[in-house]
PDB file as gemmi writes it, atoms N, CA and C in Angstrom:
CRYST1    1.000    1.000    1.000  90.00  90.00  90.00 P 1                      
ATOM      1  N   MET A   1      -6.816 -40.532  52.548  1.00  0.00           N  
ATOM      2  CA  MET A   1      -6.166 -39.978  51.458  1.00  0.00           C  
ATOM      3  C   MET A   1      -6.704 -38.548  51.204  1.00  0.00           C  
ATOM      4  N   LYS A   2      -5.943 -37.446  51.414  1.00  0.00           N  
ATOM      5  CA  LYS A   2      -6.332 -36.088  51.155  1.00  0.00           C  
ATOM      6  C   LYS A   2      -6.342 -35.783  49.702  1.00  0.00           C  
ATOM      7  N   ASP A   3      -5.059 -36.139  49.051  1.00  0.00           N  
ATOM      8  CA  ASP A   3      -4.761 -35.688  47.691  1.00  0.00           C  
ATOM      9  C   ASP A   3      -5.457 -36.753  46.819  1.00  0.00           C  
ATOM     10  N   GLN A   4      -6.542 -36.347  45.934  1.00  0.00           N  
ATOM     11  CA  GLN A   4      -7.100 -37.421  45.230  1.00  0.00           C  
ATOM     12  C   GLN A   4      -6.757 -37.420  43.645  1.00  0.00           C  
ATOM     13  N   ARG A   5      -5.701 -36.697  43.379  1.00  0.00           N  
ATOM     14  CA  ARG A   5      -5.373 -36.588  41.850  1.00  0.00           C  
ATOM     15  C   ARG A   5      -4.764 -37.812  41.465  1.00  0.00           C  
ATOM     16  N   TRP A   6      -4.863 -38.149  40.174  1.00  0.00           N  
ATOM     17  CA  TRP A   6      -4.338 -39.324  39.480  1.00  0.00           C  
ATOM     18  C   TRP A   6      -2.945 -38.927  38.930  1.00  0.00           C  
ATOM     19  N   THR A   7      -1.903 -39.331  39.758  1.00  0.00           N  
ATOM     20  CA  THR A   7      -0.570 -39.118  39.332  1.00  0.00           C  
ATOM     21  C   THR A   7      -0.060 -40.209  38.579  1.00  0.00           C  
ATOM     22  N   LEU A   8       0.967 -39.995  37.829  1.00  0.00           N  
ATOM     23  CA  LEU A   8       1.482 -41.239  36.992  1.00  0.00           C  
ATOM     24  C   LEU A   8       1.999 -42.281  37.925  1.00  0.00           C  
ATOM     25  N   ALA A   9       2.304 -42.075  39.116  1.00  0.00           N  
ATOM     26  CA  ALA A   9       2.848 -43.118  40.039  1.00  0.00           C  
ATOM     27  C   ALA A   9       1.581 -44.011  40.490  1.00  0.00           C  
ATOM     28  N   ARG A  10       0.532 -43.225  40.749  1.00  0.00           N  
ATOM     29  CA  ARG A  10      -0.713 -43.984  41.288  1.00  0.00           C  
ATOM     30  C   ARG A  10      -1.334 -44.782  40.124  1.00  0.00           C  
ATOM     31  N   ILE A  11      -1.284 -44.264  38.721  1.00  0.00           N  
ATOM     32  CA  ILE A  11      -1.779 -44.968  37.756  1.00  0.00           C  
ATOM     33  C   ILE A  11      -0.883 -46.252  37.465  1.00  0.00           C  
ATOM     34  N   ALA A  12       0.466 -46.121  37.577  1.00  0.00           N  
ATOM     35  CA  ALA A  12       1.336 -47.265  37.425  1.00  0.00           C  
ATOM     36  C   ALA A  12       1.041 -48.296  38.593  1.00  0.00           C  
ATOM     37  N   GLU A  13       0.714 -47.902  39.601  1.00  0.00           N  
ATOM     38  CA  GLU A  13       0.441 -48.718  40.824  1.00  0.00           C  
ATOM     39  C   GLU A  13      -0.787 -49.596  40.563  1.00  0.00           C  
ATOM     40  N   VAL A  14      -1.807 -48.921  39.986  1.00  0.00           N  
ATOM     41  CA  VAL A  14      -3.104 -49.416  39.578  1.00  0.00           C  
ATOM     42  C   VAL A  14      -2.943 -50.545  38.430  1.00  0.00           C  
ATOM     43  N   ILE A  15      -2.169 -50.100  37.505  1.00  0.00           N  
ATOM     44  CA  ILE A  15      -1.785 -51.079  36.376  1.00  0.00           C  
ATOM     45  C   ILE A  15      -1.101 -52.258  36.944  1.00  0.00           C  
ATOM     46  N   ALA A  16      -0.151 -52.113  37.788  1.00  0.00           N  
ATOM     47  CA  ALA A  16       0.680 -53.244  38.412  1.00  0.00           C  
ATOM     48  C   ALA A  16      -0.262 -54.207  39.103  1.00  0.00           C  
ATOM     49  N   ARG A  17      -1.182 -53.636  40.035  1.00  0.00           N  
ATOM     50  CA  ARG A  17      -2.211 -54.404  40.688  1.00  0.00           C  
ATOM     51  C   ARG A  17      -3.080 -55.141  40.002  1.00  0.00           C  
ATOM     52  N   LEU A  18      -3.763 -54.593  38.812  1.00  0.00           N  
ATOM     53  CA  LEU A  18      -4.678 -55.108  38.129  1.00  0.00           C  
ATOM     54  C   LEU A  18      -4.143 -56.161  37.138  1.00  0.00           C  
ATOM     55  N   PHE A  19      -3.028 -55.747  36.406  1.00  0.00           N  
ATOM     56  CA  PHE A  19      -2.525 -56.598  35.218  1.00  0.00           C  
ATOM     57  C   PHE A  19      -1.241 -57.192  35.484  1.00  0.00           C  
ATOM     58  N   ARG A  20      -0.630 -56.996  36.821  1.00  0.00           N  
ATOM     59  CA  ARG A  20       0.625 -57.535  37.048  1.00  0.00           C  
ATOM     60  C   ARG A  20       1.735 -57.290  36.089  1.00  0.00           C  
ATOM     61  N   ILE A  21       1.688 -56.045  35.573  1.00  0.00           N  
ATOM     62  CA  ILE A  21       2.803 -55.460  34.613  1.00  0.00           C  
ATOM     63  C   ILE A  21       3.221 -54.344  35.226  1.00  0.00           C  
ATOM     64  N   ARG A  22       4.597 -54.124  35.257  1.00  0.00           N  
ATOM     65  CA  ARG A  22       5.174 -52.911  35.850  1.00  0.00           C  
ATOM     66  C   ARG A  22       5.665 -51.992  34.730  1.00  0.00           C  
ATOM     67  N   TYR A  23       5.237 -50.588  34.667  1.00  0.00           N  
ATOM     68  CA  TYR A  23       5.664 -49.671  33.694  1.00  0.00           C  
ATOM     69  C   TYR A  23       6.318 -48.635  34.495  1.00  0.00           C  
ATOM     70  N   SER A  24       7.328 -47.970  33.803  1.00  0.00           N  
ATOM     71  CA  SER A  24       7.952 -46.744  34.381  1.00  0.00           C  
ATOM     72  C   SER A  24       6.953 -45.577  34.287  1.00  0.00           C  
ATOM     73  N   LEU A  25       7.354 -44.568  34.973  1.00  0.00           N  
ATOM     74  CA  LEU A  25       6.397 -43.424  34.738  1.00  0.00           C  
ATOM     75  C   LEU A  25       6.369 -42.810  33.418  1.00  0.00           C  
ATOM     76  N   ARG A  26       7.433 -42.842  32.685  1.00  0.00           N  
ATOM     77  CA  ARG A  26       7.445 -42.422  31.295  1.00  0.00           C  
ATOM     78  C   ARG A  26       6.524 -43.504  30.389  1.00  0.00           C  
ATOM     79  N   GLY A  27       6.713 -44.734  30.770  1.00  0.00           N  
ATOM     80  CA  GLY A  27       5.829 -45.628  30.067  1.00  0.00           C  
ATOM     81  C   GLY A  27       4.474 -45.495  30.107  1.00  0.00           C  
ATOM     82  N   VAL A  28       4.055 -45.151  31.457  1.00  0.00           N  
ATOM     83  CA  VAL A  28       2.518 -44.866  31.777  1.00  0.00           C  
ATOM     84  C   VAL A  28       2.135 -43.629  30.863  1.00  0.00           C  
ATOM     85  N   SER A  29       3.101 -42.661  30.949  1.00  0.00           N  
ATOM     86  CA  SER A  29       2.602 -41.472  30.191  1.00  0.00           C  
ATOM     87  C   SER A  29       2.536 -41.665  28.778  1.00  0.00           C  
ATOM     88  N   LEU A  30       3.343 -42.506  28.199  1.00  0.00           N  
ATOM     89  CA  LEU A  30       3.108 -42.899  26.687  1.00  0.00           C  
ATOM     90  C   LEU A  30       1.898 -43.580  26.453  1.00  0.00           C  
ATOM     91  N   LEU A  31       1.600 -44.561  27.432  1.00  0.00           N  
ATOM     92  CA  LEU A  31       0.345 -45.401  27.158  1.00  0.00           C  
ATOM     93  C   LEU A  31      -0.767 -44.379  27.263  1.00  0.00           C  
ATOM     94  N   LEU A  32      -0.793 -43.540  28.236  1.00  0.00           N  
ATOM     95  CA  LEU A  32      -2.092 -42.651  28.441  1.00  0.00           C  
ATOM     96  C   LEU A  32      -2.107 -41.777  27.197  1.00  0.00           C  
ATOM     97  N   HIS A  33      -1.119 -41.204  26.631  1.00  0.00           N  
ATOM     98  CA  HIS A  33      -1.110 -40.292  25.390  1.00  0.00           C  
ATOM     99  C   HIS A  33      -1.714 -41.097  24.258  1.00  0.00           C  
ATOM    100  N   ARG A  34      -1.150 -42.331  24.191  1.00  0.00           N  
ATOM    101  CA  ARG A  34      -1.707 -43.213  22.955  1.00  0.00           C  
ATOM    102  C   ARG A  34      -3.286 -43.394  23.136  1.00  0.00           C  
ATOM    103  N   MET A  35      -3.671 -43.450  24.259  1.00  0.00           N  
ATOM    104  CA  MET A  35      -5.059 -43.700  24.473  1.00  0.00           C  
ATOM    105  C   MET A  35      -5.921 -42.319  24.363  1.00  0.00           C  
ATOM    106  N   GLY A  36      -5.171 -41.273  24.037  1.00  0.00           N  
ATOM    107  CA  GLY A  36      -5.912 -39.931  23.944  1.00  0.00           C  
ATOM    108  C   GLY A  36      -6.040 -39.150  25.379  1.00  0.00           C  
ATOM    109  N   TRP A  37      -5.472 -39.721  26.361  1.00  0.00           N  
ATOM    110  CA  TRP A  37      -5.523 -38.891  27.674  1.00  0.00           C  
ATOM    111  C   TRP A  37      -4.649 -37.750  27.615  1.00  0.00           C  
ATOM    112  N   SER A  38      -4.848 -36.746  28.246  1.00  0.00           N  
ATOM    113  CA  SER A  38      -3.997 -35.641  28.351  1.00  0.00           C  
ATOM    114  C   SER A  38      -3.964 -35.228  29.915  1.00  0.00           C  
ATOM    115  N   PRO A  39      -2.816 -34.398  30.138  1.00  0.00           N  
ATOM    116  CA  PRO A  39      -2.694 -33.903  31.597  1.00  0.00           C  
ATOM    117  C   PRO A  39      -3.888 -33.434  32.072  1.00  0.00           C  
ATOM    118  N   GLN A  40      -3.992 -33.693  33.409  1.00  0.00           N  
ATOM    119  CA  GLN A  40      -5.290 -33.064  34.139  1.00  0.00           C  
ATOM    120  C   GLN A  40      -5.217 -31.596  34.153  1.00  0.00           C  
ATOM    121  N   MET A  41      -6.251 -31.052  33.855  1.00  0.00           N  
ATOM    122  CA  MET A  41      -6.478 -29.596  33.855  1.00  0.00           C  
ATOM    123  C   MET A  41      -7.702 -29.336  34.808  1.00  0.00           C  
ATOM    124  N   SER A  42      -7.596 -28.198  35.548  1.00  0.00           N  
ATOM    125  CA  SER A  42      -8.495 -27.741  36.427  1.00  0.00           C  
ATOM    126  C   SER A  42      -9.882 -27.543  35.773  1.00  0.00           C  
ATOM    127  N   VAL A  43     -10.935 -27.824  36.437  1.00  0.00           N  
ATOM    128  CA  VAL A  43     -12.433 -27.648  35.803  1.00  0.00           C  
ATOM    129  C   VAL A  43     -12.784 -26.251  36.015  1.00  0.00           C  
ATOM    130  N   HIS A  44     -12.321 -25.913  37.117  1.00  0.00           N  
ATOM    131  CA  HIS A  44     -12.608 -24.377  37.646  1.00  0.00           C  
ATOM    132  C   HIS A  44     -11.552 -23.381  37.470  1.00  0.00           C  
ATOM    133  N   ARG A  45     -11.918 -22.213  37.197  1.00  0.00           N  
ATOM    134  CA  ARG A  45     -10.907 -21.167  36.990  1.00  0.00           C  
ATOM    135  C   ARG A  45     -10.584 -20.618  38.553  1.00  0.00           C  
ATOM    136  N   ALA A  46      -9.515 -20.178  38.691  1.00  0.00           N  
ATOM    137  CA  ALA A  46      -8.994 -19.624  40.028  1.00  0.00           C  
ATOM    138  C   ALA A  46      -9.789 -18.424  40.304  1.00  0.00           C  
ATOM    139  N   ALA A  47     -10.166 -18.470  41.753  1.00  0.00           N  
ATOM    140  CA  ALA A  47     -10.933 -17.529  42.252  1.00  0.00           C  
ATOM    141  C   ALA A  47     -10.292 -16.003  42.204  1.00  0.00           C  
ATOM    142  N   GLU A  48      -9.087 -16.038  42.061  1.00  0.00           N  
ATOM    143  CA  GLU A  48      -8.249 -14.624  41.948  1.00  0.00           C  
ATOM    144  C   GLU A  48      -8.276 -14.272  40.499  1.00  0.00           C  
ATOM    145  N   ARG A  49      -8.801 -14.906  39.699  1.00  0.00           N  
ATOM    146  CA  ARG A  49      -8.724 -14.571  38.197  1.00  0.00           C  
ATOM    147  C   ARG A  49      -9.438 -13.275  37.956  1.00  0.00           C  
ATOM    148  N   ASP A  50      -8.766 -12.343  37.136  1.00  0.00           N  
ATOM    149  CA  ASP A  50      -9.285 -10.896  37.009  1.00  0.00           C  
ATOM    150  C   ASP A  50      -9.366 -10.781  35.447  1.00  0.00           C  
ATOM    151  N   GLU A  51     -10.534 -10.955  35.098  1.00  0.00           N  
ATOM    152  CA  GLU A  51     -10.801 -10.907  33.573  1.00  0.00           C  
ATOM    153  C   GLU A  51     -10.451  -9.548  32.902  1.00  0.00           C  
ATOM    154  N   VAL A  52     -10.654  -8.444  33.683  1.00  0.00           N  
ATOM    155  CA  VAL A  52     -10.339  -7.107  33.335  1.00  0.00           C  
ATOM    156  C   VAL A  52      -8.832  -6.873  32.939  1.00  0.00           C  
ATOM    157  N   VAL A  53      -7.991  -7.476  33.889  1.00  0.00           N  
ATOM    158  CA  VAL A  53      -6.655  -7.398  33.823  1.00  0.00           C  
ATOM    159  C   VAL A  53      -6.245  -8.267  32.691  1.00  0.00           C  
ATOM    160  N   ILE A  54      -6.732  -9.494  32.620  1.00  0.00           N  
ATOM    161  CA  ILE A  54      -6.245 -10.237  31.523  1.00  0.00           C  
ATOM    162  C   ILE A  54      -6.555  -9.646  30.214  1.00  0.00           C  
ATOM    163  N   THR A  55      -7.818  -9.186  29.932  1.00  0.00           N  
ATOM    164  CA  THR A  55      -8.139  -8.485  28.694  1.00  0.00           C  
ATOM    165  C   THR A  55      -7.244  -7.305  28.416  1.00  0.00           C  
ATOM    166  N   TRP A  56      -6.771  -6.665  29.426  1.00  0.00           N  
ATOM    167  CA  TRP A  56      -5.851  -5.517  29.185  1.00  0.00           C  
ATOM    168  C   TRP A  56      -4.555  -5.932  28.728  1.00  0.00           C  
ATOM    169  N   TRP A  57      -4.003  -6.902  29.341  1.00  0.00           N  
ATOM    170  CA  TRP A  57      -2.864  -7.532  29.055  1.00  0.00           C  
ATOM    171  C   TRP A  57      -2.777  -8.007  27.703  1.00  0.00           C  
ATOM    172  N   LYS A  58      -3.879  -8.757  27.330  1.00  0.00           N  
ATOM    173  CA  LYS A  58      -3.898  -9.184  25.836  1.00  0.00           C  
ATOM    174  C   LYS A  58      -3.775  -7.985  24.839  1.00  0.00           C  
ATOM    175  N   THR A  59      -4.533  -7.048  25.050  1.00  0.00           N  
ATOM    176  CA  THR A  59      -4.706  -5.955  24.140  1.00  0.00           C  
ATOM    177  C   THR A  59      -3.541  -4.927  24.125  1.00  0.00           C  
ATOM    178  N   GLU A  60      -3.061  -4.559  25.402  1.00  0.00           N  
ATOM    179  CA  GLU A  60      -2.060  -3.602  25.446  1.00  0.00           C  
ATOM    180  C   GLU A  60      -0.632  -4.269  25.473  1.00  0.00           C  
ATOM    181  N   GLN A  61      -0.374  -5.127  26.438  1.00  0.00           N  
ATOM    182  CA  GLN A  61       0.974  -5.563  26.747  1.00  0.00           C  
ATOM    183  C   GLN A  61       1.342  -6.681  25.524  1.00  0.00           C  
ATOM    184  N   TRP A  62       0.594  -7.439  25.134  1.00  0.00           N  
ATOM    185  CA  TRP A  62       0.904  -8.489  24.331  1.00  0.00           C  
ATOM    186  C   TRP A  62       1.067  -7.763  22.896  1.00  0.00           C  
ATOM    187  N   GLN A  63       0.222  -6.738  22.494  1.00  0.00           N  
ATOM    188  CA  GLN A  63       0.533  -6.132  21.200  1.00  0.00           C  
ATOM    189  C   GLN A  63       1.923  -5.364  21.301  1.00  0.00           C  
ATOM    190  N   ARG A  64       2.252  -4.809  22.338  1.00  0.00           N  
ATOM    191  CA  ARG A  64       3.540  -4.118  22.594  1.00  0.00           C  
ATOM    192  C   ARG A  64       4.698  -5.040  22.518  1.00  0.00           C  
ATOM    193  N   ILE A  65       4.551  -6.096  23.062  1.00  0.00           N  
ATOM    194  CA  ILE A  65       5.533  -7.282  23.017  1.00  0.00           C  
ATOM    195  C   ILE A  65       5.720  -7.743  21.606  1.00  0.00           C  
ATOM    196  N   LYS A  66       4.534  -8.106  21.032  1.00  0.00           N  
ATOM    197  CA  LYS A  66       4.428  -8.637  19.674  1.00  0.00           C  
ATOM    198  C   LYS A  66       5.102  -7.803  18.574  1.00  0.00           C  
ATOM    199  N   GLY A  67       4.964  -6.440  18.880  1.00  0.00           N  
ATOM    200  CA  GLY A  67       5.220  -5.333  17.861  1.00  0.00           C  
ATOM    201  C   GLY A  67       6.823  -5.272  17.843  1.00  0.00           C  
ATOM    202  N   ARG A  68       7.575  -5.933  18.994  1.00  0.00           N  
ATOM    203  CA  ARG A  68       9.025  -5.737  18.885  1.00  0.00           C  
ATOM    204  C   ARG A  68       9.636  -6.489  17.711  1.00  0.00           C  
ATOM    205  N   ARG A  69       9.029  -7.533  17.307  1.00  0.00           N  
ATOM    206  CA  ARG A  69       9.605  -8.464  16.325  1.00  0.00           C  
ATOM    207  C   ARG A  69       9.712  -7.652  15.103  1.00  0.00           C  
ATOM    208  N   ARG A  70      10.818  -7.933  14.285  1.00  0.00           N  
ATOM    209  CA  ARG A  70      11.023  -7.098  13.047  1.00  0.00           C  
ATOM    210  C   ARG A  70      10.798  -8.252  11.965  1.00  0.00           C  
ATOM    211  N   LEU A  71       9.624  -8.136  11.277  1.00  0.00           N  
ATOM    212  CA  LEU A  71       9.223  -9.015  10.225  1.00  0.00           C  
ATOM    213  C   LEU A  71       9.962  -8.700   8.998  1.00  0.00           C  
ATOM    214  N   GLY A  72      10.366  -9.780   8.257  1.00  0.00           N  
ATOM    215  CA  GLY A  72      10.939  -9.424   6.927  1.00  0.00           C  
ATOM    216  C   GLY A  72      12.467  -9.160   7.013  1.00  0.00           C  
ATOM    217  N   MET A  73      13.089  -8.966   8.153  1.00  0.00           N  
ATOM    218  CA  MET A  73      14.340  -8.672   8.241  1.00  0.00           C  
ATOM    219  C   MET A  73      15.204 -10.105   8.357  1.00  0.00           C  
ATOM    220  N   ARG A  74      16.378 -10.181   7.660  1.00  0.00           N  
ATOM    221  CA  ARG A  74      17.342 -11.398   7.862  1.00  0.00           C  
ATOM    222  C   ARG A  74      17.884 -11.332   9.111  1.00  0.00           C  
ATOM    223  N   GLY A  75      17.998 -12.393   9.729  1.00  0.00           N  
ATOM    224  CA  GLY A  75      18.738 -12.473  10.986  1.00  0.00           C  
ATOM    225  C   GLY A  75      19.106 -13.886  11.246  1.00  0.00           C  
ATOM    226  N   SER A  76      19.807 -14.146  12.306  1.00  0.00           N  
ATOM    227  CA  SER A  76      20.171 -15.445  12.890  1.00  0.00           C  
ATOM    228  C   SER A  76      19.627 -15.564  14.323  1.00  0.00           C  
ATOM    229  N   ALA A  77      18.995 -16.632  14.609  1.00  0.00           N  
ATOM    230  CA  ALA A  77      18.798 -16.881  16.003  1.00  0.00           C  
ATOM    231  C   ALA A  77      19.781 -17.112  16.990  1.00  0.00           C  
ATOM    232  N   SER A  78      20.940 -17.537  16.264  1.00  0.00           N  
ATOM    233  CA  SER A  78      22.198 -17.882  17.119  1.00  0.00           C  
ATOM    234  C   SER A  78      22.925 -16.565  17.302  1.00  0.00           C  
ATOM    235  N   THR A  79      23.532 -16.504  18.758  1.00  0.00           N  
ATOM    236  CA  THR A  79      24.356 -15.434  19.070  1.00  0.00           C  
ATOM    237  C   THR A  79      25.768 -15.540  18.707  1.00  0.00           C  
ATOM    238  N   THR A  80      26.019 -16.826  18.163  1.00  0.00           N  
ATOM    239  CA  THR A  80      27.425 -17.065  17.801  1.00  0.00           C  
ATOM    240  C   THR A  80      27.727 -17.124  16.381  1.00  0.00           C  
ATOM    241  N   LYS A  81      26.754 -17.304  15.476  1.00  0.00           N  
ATOM    242  CA  LYS A  81      26.920 -17.358  14.076  1.00  0.00           C  
ATOM    243  C   LYS A  81      26.275 -16.239  13.366  1.00  0.00           C  
ATOM    244  N   PRO A  82      27.053 -15.314  12.784  1.00  0.00           N  
ATOM    245  CA  PRO A  82      26.407 -14.155  12.046  1.00  0.00           C  
ATOM    246  C   PRO A  82      25.870 -14.618  10.646  1.00  0.00           C  
ATOM    247  N   VAL A  83      25.009 -13.772  10.223  1.00  0.00           N  
ATOM    248  CA  VAL A  83      24.263 -13.940   9.040  1.00  0.00           C  
ATOM    249  C   VAL A  83      25.130 -13.750   7.844  1.00  0.00           C  
ATOM    250  N   LYS A  84      25.183 -14.644   6.858  1.00  0.00           N  
ATOM    251  CA  LYS A  84      26.175 -14.726   5.751  1.00  0.00           C  
ATOM    252  C   LYS A  84      25.307 -14.070   4.706  1.00  0.00           C  
ATOM    253  N   SER A  85      26.033 -13.092   3.886  1.00  0.00           N  
ATOM    254  CA  SER A  85      25.229 -12.467   2.865  1.00  0.00           C  
ATOM    255  C   SER A  85      25.520 -13.209   1.540  1.00  0.00           C  
TER     256      SER A  85                                                      
END                                                                             
């Protein structure tokens, strides 16, 4: 077995073997969340990760994007319903 990740399907299979109970993938997901488990995250950062570029993006690009919002102005998120005064 090359891929060693614990997928919902594999966890459901283990539950079925050990406890003779079948769960849907959604059911397995809910059980894991109730027990405090979260989706698998990589322990290591990507080798291609460039901290300089990330820092630049956070300081330059994100500030520029964030600055586009107009705070304090009334508006509607809907494109079909205009704001009523």
